[in-house]
C-alpha positions in Angstrom: 169.4 185.2 105.7 172.6 185.5 103.6 171.0 188.1 101.3 170.0 190.0 104.3 173.6 190.1 105.5 174.8 191.4 101.9 171.9 194.0 102.0 172.8 195.3 105.6 176.2 195.6 104.5 175.3 198.0 101.3 172.8 199.9 103.7 175.8 200.5 105.8 178.1 201.6 102.9 175.2 203.6 101.6 174.5 205.4 105.1 178.1 206.2 105.4 178.4 207.5 102.1 175.4 209.9 102.7 176.5 210.9 106.0 179.9 212.1 104.2 178.4 213.7 101.3 176.0 215.8 103.3 178.3 216.4 106.4 177.0 219.9 107.1 173.7 221.1 107.7 173.5 223.5 104.7 174.2 220.5 102.4 171.1 218.8 103.9 169.1 221.7 103.6 170.1 222.3 100.1 169.7 218.7 99.5 166.1 218.6 100.9 165.3 222.0 99.3 166.3 220.4 95.9 164.4 217.2 96.3 161.1 219.3 97.1 161.7 221.5 94.3 162.3 218.9 91.8 158.9 216.9 93.1 157.1 220.1 92.6 158.5 220.5 89.2 157.5 217.0 87.9 154.3 217.1 89.4 153.5 220.4 87.8 154.7 219.0 84.4 153.0 216.0 84.6 149.3 217.7 85.6 149.6 220.2 83.1 149.9 217.4 80.0 147.5 215.0 78.6 147.8 211.6 80.2 148.8 210.0 77.1 151.8 212.2 76.8 152.4 211.8 80.6 152.0 207.7 80.4 154.6 207.6 77.7 157.0 210.0 79.6 156.6 207.8 82.9 157.3 204.8 80.6 160.5 206.2 79.5 161.5 207.2 83.1 160.7 203.8 84.4 162.7 202.1 81.6 165.9 204.5 82.4 165.5 204.1 86.2 165.0 200.3 85.6 168.2 199.9 83.5 170.2 202.0 85.9 169.1 200.0 88.9 169.9 196.7 87.2 173.6 197.6 86.2 174.0 199.1 89.9 172.6 195.8 91.5 174.9 193.7 89.0 177.6 195.9 89.7 177.2 195.7 93.7 176.9 191.8 93.3 180.2 191.4 91.2 182.0 193.7 94.0 180.4 191.3 96.9 181.6 188.2 94.6 185.4 189.2 94.1 186.3 192.0 96.5 183.6 192.3 99.3 184.0 190.8 102.8 181.0 187.9 102.3 181.9 186.6 98.7 181.0 183.3 99.7 177.5 184.6 100.2 177.5 186.5 96.9 178.9 183.3 95.2 175.5 181.5 96.1 172.9 181.6 93.2 169.9 181.6 95.2 171.4 184.2 97.8 172.1 186.3 94.5 168.5 185.8 93.4 167.1 187.1 96.6 169.8 190.0 96.8 168.5 191.1 93.3 164.7 190.6 94.2 165.0 192.6 97.4 166.7 195.6 95.9 164.6 195.7 93.1 161.4 195.8 95.2 162.9 198.6 97.1 163.5 200.5 93.7 160.2 199.7 92.4 158.5 200.8 96.0 160.2 204.0 95.7 159.2 204.7 92.1 155.6 203.6 92.8 155.7 206.2 95.7 157.2 208.9 93.7 154.4 208.1 90.8 151.6 208.4 93.5 152.9 211.7 94.5 153.3 213.0 91.0 150.2 211.4 89.2 148.8 208.3 90.4 147.0 207.0 87.3 150.7 206.6 85.8 151.5 203.6 87.9 150.1 201.2 85.5 152.9 202.2 83.3 155.8 203.3 85.6 156.4 199.9 87.3 156.1 198.1 84.2 158.9 200.1 82.3 161.1 199.5 85.7 160.8 195.9 85.0 161.5 196.3 81.1 164.6 198.7 82.1 166.0 195.7 84.5 165.3 193.6 81.7 167.3 195.7 79.3 170.0 196.0 81.7 170.5 192.3 81.9 170.9 191.9 78.4 173.2 194.8 77.5 175.3 194.0 80.5 175.7 190.1 80.7 174.8 188.6 77.2 177.6 187.6 75.1 177.3 188.2 71.5 177.1 185.6 69.1 180.0 185.1 66.8 177.9 185.7 63.4 177.4 189.1 64.9 180.3 190.1 66.5 182.4 188.9 63.7 184.8 187.7 65.7 185.7 185.0 68.4 187.4 187.1 70.9 186.3 186.4 74.5 184.4 189.2 76.5 182.3 190.6 73.9 179.0 191.6 75.1 176.2 193.5 73.8 177.7 196.6 76.0 180.8 196.5 73.9 179.1 195.8 70.5 176.8 198.7 71.3 179.9 201.3 70.7 180.1 200.1 67.1 179.0 202.3 64.1 176.6 199.3 62.8 174.8 199.2 66.4 173.9 203.0 65.5 172.5 202.2 62.1 170.7 199.0 63.6 169.1 200.8 66.3 168.0 203.7 63.8 166.4 201.1 61.6 164.5 199.6 64.5 163.3 203.3 65.4 162.2 204.0 61.9 160.4 201.1 61.4 158.5 201.5 64.9 157.8 205.1 63.8 155.7 204.0 60.8 152.5 203.5 62.5 153.0 206.7 64.4 152.3 208.9 61.5 148.6 208.9 61.8 148.7 210.0 65.8 147.9 213.7 66.7 151.2 216.0 66.8 151.3 216.1 70.8 151.3 212.0 70.8 153.4 211.8 67.9 156.1 213.8 69.6 155.8 212.1 72.9 156.0 208.6 70.9 159.2 210.0 69.0 160.9 211.1 72.1 160.4 208.3 74.0 161.6 205.7 71.3 164.9 207.8 70.7 165.5 208.2 74.4 165.1 204.2 75.1 166.9 203.3 71.9 170.0 205.8 72.6 170.4 204.6 76.1 171.1 200.9 74.6 174.2 202.8 72.8 175.4 205.1 75.6 176.7 202.4 78.0 180.3 203.3 79.7 182.6 201.0 81.0 184.4 202.7 83.9 187.4 200.4 84.0 188.1 201.0 80.3 187.7 204.8 80.8 190.2 204.7 83.7 192.6 202.5 81.8 192.5 205.0 78.9 193.2 207.7 81.1 196.1 206.4 83.2 197.4 205.3 79.8 197.5 209.0 78.1 194.4 209.0 76.3 192.5 212.2 76.5 188.7 212.9 77.2 187.9 213.3 73.4 189.5 210.0 72.6 187.8 208.2 75.1 184.3 209.5 74.2 185.0 208.9 70.5 185.8 205.2 71.7 182.2 205.2 73.7 180.4 207.4 71.1 180.5 205.9 67.8 177.2 204.1 68.1 175.2 206.9 69.2 176.8 209.4 66.8 175.9 206.8 63.9 172.3 206.7 65.2 172.1 210.5 65.3 173.3 210.7 61.7 170.8 208.0 60.3 167.9 208.7 62.7 167.5 212.7 62.5 167.5 212.5 58.6 165.0 209.3 58.6 162.5 211.3 60.9 162.5 214.4 58.7 161.8 212.6 55.6 159.3 210.4 57.2 157.6 212.7 59.7 158.8 216.4 59.1 161.3 218.8 60.3 159.7 219.1 63.9 159.8 215.7 64.6 163.1 215.6 63.3 163.9 218.2 65.9 162.7 216.0 68.9 164.8 213.3 67.6 167.9 215.2 67.6 167.3 216.9 70.8 166.9 213.7 72.5 170.1 212.5 70.7 172.1 215.5 72.0 170.8 214.7 75.6 171.8 211.0 75.6 175.2 212.4 74.1 175.4 214.7 77.1 174.7 212.3 79.3 177.3 209.9 77.8 179.9 212.9 77.9 179.0 213.6 81.8 179.7 209.8 82.5 183.1 209.7 80.6 184.4 212.7 82.5 183.1 211.9 85.9 184.6 208.2 85.6 188.2 209.8 84.8 187.9 211.5 88.3 186.0 209.0 90.6 184.9 205.4 91.3 182.0 204.2 89.6 179.8 204.3 92.6 180.3 207.9 93.3 180.8 209.1 89.9 177.2 207.3 89.0 175.7 209.4 91.9 177.3 212.8 90.6 176.1 212.1 87.2 172.6 211.4 88.6 172.8 214.9 90.6 174.0 216.8 87.4 171.5 215.4 85.1 168.7 216.1 87.9 170.0 219.7 88.0 170.1 219.9 84.0 166.1 218.7 83.8 165.1 221.2 86.4 166.9 223.9 84.4 165.5 222.9 81.2 162.0 223.0 82.6 162.3 226.2 84.4 164.8 228.0 82.6 165.7 226.9 79.5 167.8 229.9 78.5 170.2 228.7 80.5 170.6 225.1 79.9 173.5 225.7 77.3 175.5 227.8 79.8 175.0 225.4 82.8 175.9 222.3 80.6 178.9 223.8 79.1 180.1 224.9 82.7 179.6 221.4 84.0 181.8 219.9 81.2 184.6 222.4 81.6 184.8 221.9 85.3 184.7 218.2 84.9 187.5 218.2 81.7 189.7 220.6 83.5 189.8 218.5 86.7 190.2 215.3 84.7 193.1 216.6 82.9 195.6 215.9 85.9 194.6 212.5 85.7 195.9 211.6 82.5 199.2 209.3 82.4 198.7 209.6 86.3 199.8 205.8 87.2 200.0 206.0 90.7 
């Protein structure tokens, strides 16, 4: 019952956000058109590719979605516990478990429906991928690093903070190369799918962004480049070690796939940093999701325009974020 009250409040807030974001009829028509077009493009892609490649892609998508959902649910629980009107409910352990189970049930249902529309046979990998993503989000967001790994007794160190360090990138690249050792016997298409999936999953663990840190550094006078460097040392080191390693082990084509996946994750990290400088975490995540979806749609339908669109997005966010620097009010 208490969990239902928390969910009803979230549902009301979400409904108000959607109505405010798509206030005009043209906004709603545009959003509906983009949604239908995205489904059509994704369906065409999954149908045209072999099942193994589609399965690896669906698994990666499930992990990404589950990880994002896990972080979002934990963030909402933190809000309810400290700033919400129903803090008493949010602090109850059983209520928290029911709240998380309910929202993840909604997430898995939406993912399952989408998978059935896109390619029903991929249901056996997309939903387990979601569960794995939720577990990854729990590990990277709430587990404190042991002192022998963090090398310090300072409070507040978590796997998310440690993932920004260069040593984390070296560790992730080592894991990736070890995982790819058995993949040398696969065919070209399967090998490219495995490399892309492994690279994206490991890179995602290195691209977490703390919105509170971004906003503090912004108002303290740090520019976007400084904030990006603070959060991107891990993924940059991963790129520097992973790509040459893939080239030596599997050749230049595989190294190119790994490099493209790393660049995509760097772009996602940059979008999140720039968005957090401007907006609250909830709206920034929503905005980044829309921008990332648009980039993927363009990458599939018109790859030539992808660099231009990406540069335009980054420039616009950077230009608007410059006025936030030193803005303490």
